[in-house]
N, C-alpha and C positions, 0 to 999 in steps of 0.2 A: 814915444810915450809907452810905458810898460803896462802890462795887463793889470798890475796891482793898482795903478792909478786910473786906468780906463774903466775898470769894473764899477767902482762907486759912481763915476760920472754917468755911465750908462744907466745904472739903477735910478739915480736921481732924475735923469732926463726922461726915462720911460715912465716913472711914477708921476712926474709933473705933467707929461703929455696925457696920461690916463685921466688925471684929475681935471685938466682943461677940457678934454673931450667929454667927460662925464657931466661936468657942471655947466660948461659954456656952449660947446659945439653941438651937443645933443639936441638942443632945441632950436638951433639956428641953421644947420645944414641938413641935407637929406640923410635919412637913417642909414642908407648903404654907405655913404661916405664916412659917417661917424664910426660905423663898425669897421671899416677899413683902417681908419686912423687908430682905433683901439687895438686892432690886430697887430699893426706895425709897432705900436707902443709896447704891447705885450712881448713881442720878439726882442725889442731893445732891452726891456727889463730882464727877460730870461737870459739874454746874452751877457748882460752885466753880472747876473747871479752866477753864471758859469765861470766868468773870469775871476771872481773873488774866491773860488773854491781852493782849498789848500793843495789838492793834487791836480794833475792834468786831466781834464775831462776827456773821455773817449768819444768816438763818433756816435755811439748810441746815445750818450748823454746829450750831445748837441742836437741830434735829430728829434729826440723825444721832447726836450725842453722847448725848442723852437716851435714845434707843432702844437704842443699842449698850451703854451702861452699865447700863441696866435689865436687859438680857439677860446681859451678860458677868459681872457681879458674882456672881449666883447660880450660873452655870455654872462660873466659876472656883473658887468655894468647893466646889462639888460634886465637881469634878475633883480638887482638891488633897486634900480631907479624906474623900472617898468618900461613900457613902450614909449616911443617919442611922442611929445605933445604937439600942439599947433605949430604950424610953420616948418615942420621938419618931415614933410612927406617926400617920398622918392619920385 
């Protein structure tokens, strides 16, 4: 499978996983697990974004994207939806 077709699949998969974690898992599993799922989904989303770039991303692009997306996906969901509610304690 080429990166031209893998990139959009990873973007869709990462986005779907973020939505599921934000709307469903956030109130049903412990907060630490939700943040781990969101971090992994952010990495998948960022990787897909790099694969659809017109040029070849260098090592710095990969390092920065993976780290930033692993941090920003959980932070973004936490800021938008707030702390976890009942039943989701660690």
